[in-house]
Steps between C-alpha positions, in 0.01 A plus 500: 500500500637237248344702208680816632829320528450346153417855354806644659700214352371570152555869548864431602552286198345759271716767645810284459418422141432862434831604657687232317347594170586868573858407563529291192343758276724775657813293445393402147406860413856633438603167344208551254646830385839335434349206306287728287789736433334798675832593651760637261847638562653712236865540384723693740592850364827645622555888527740731664435842652589694814797279566266193534464190285137408478348174376141537433286184491134538374243261633132433421237321711145426392311366807278229357511318828227455761592767746664850526879521521613762757821629659713389215864572569787431255835544672842457340845539654836530327821389674854387428614133524635567856154598628536883497158661432517756219139597469146388562190593303124463563194516279159486676155458374211550749231294335415313181125428492371182361467557130738794512849540345802714560806598302798598724877542474742381771828711495826341638762767561867494557663834593858553415545700821367197694762282330778738599376576852478129575852421387378309202707697246647179371168453309613801287813324389436128528235273341304321767152398590235671701235319706148609422255386769131531445176439699135530417236512774122570484167412658222299344145622588667751733556214752742229387867618482728329242869571427769361282872591479802407288848627409710477190851594397538747206802581300648844559721665251747769628490834317881552538622144471876444537627865478872542412743755376798396291794746460613504140840680529715711719417861580610748238526882526173672403601857576720689743280408798363158431583148362237286323470121509268298276293214661195301421202488724271204473195334644183299384139603558330179593192677635173539299546886499725732292755697685531860423681759712824687598794298631794642695804286508779583765821308502720444805827312544548204735567746780168663448652816366284690243646495157249629251140467363270471203141618458270396223145404391426135450208311355476112500198317373357206695707191417783717353846566613711814544859482393624841411834695515528773764775752548609564867679824569760496765657831647873520422567535878341165567655298209767357725229331700395294207590127529260336249279346773249603759141565536236673283205681665179532289216749562200461274198718490181428298122446534598179691650731766853536624727195514861492626725206481874408498709238326870431458709541172841385401499201737 
């Protein structure tokens, strides 16, 4: 009986040592990849298509650890400083065998329509920050789950920063049916993308009565500014409503989508 008890005791110790060794090796296995530089994250590559800003982040994993890595999930979220979620993206890898390697790309997307629909249009006109949250979860040896998460603030550059219109002179007769007034339309493109599209500018007085409009093509490089003269034509029958102040309505169409905004002038 004593020998049986002693044998069971030794068996328990061996099982405990084996389990502890497995846990230590399992926890050290992903750390080993980091220490050996077997996990690499490439430079983010921004692009714009289908009204969506996409930031592609390539990553490489060479599993030189002791066990398979399975159920790898990379999840990122993008939100504004007030906590409004703009988008969430996930990249999943089913299994990375011991000795195997992968090359994947995680894409973070920000849709212009999402920004507009969630009342975050101020991001189009004001520099701000966006909150990028990220988490990585996986299993070691198909058994032990591990997860890490973090969040960082990233600078956000507005594509139509500080829009304004400055009237240069008083309306003058253009022909028998219209007056014309010269103005300068300006804004700065702080985004990493060029702006190229058609802009429609409608001018109203302070009583919200329509006065006239200008339509033209604009192109502004990333980091550049737009400060160009525009000629607004006002019907002669409406010239008495002109007061030199009011509100400008802008309708912009491009590959970015359709963007509408308003701002005062002559204040």
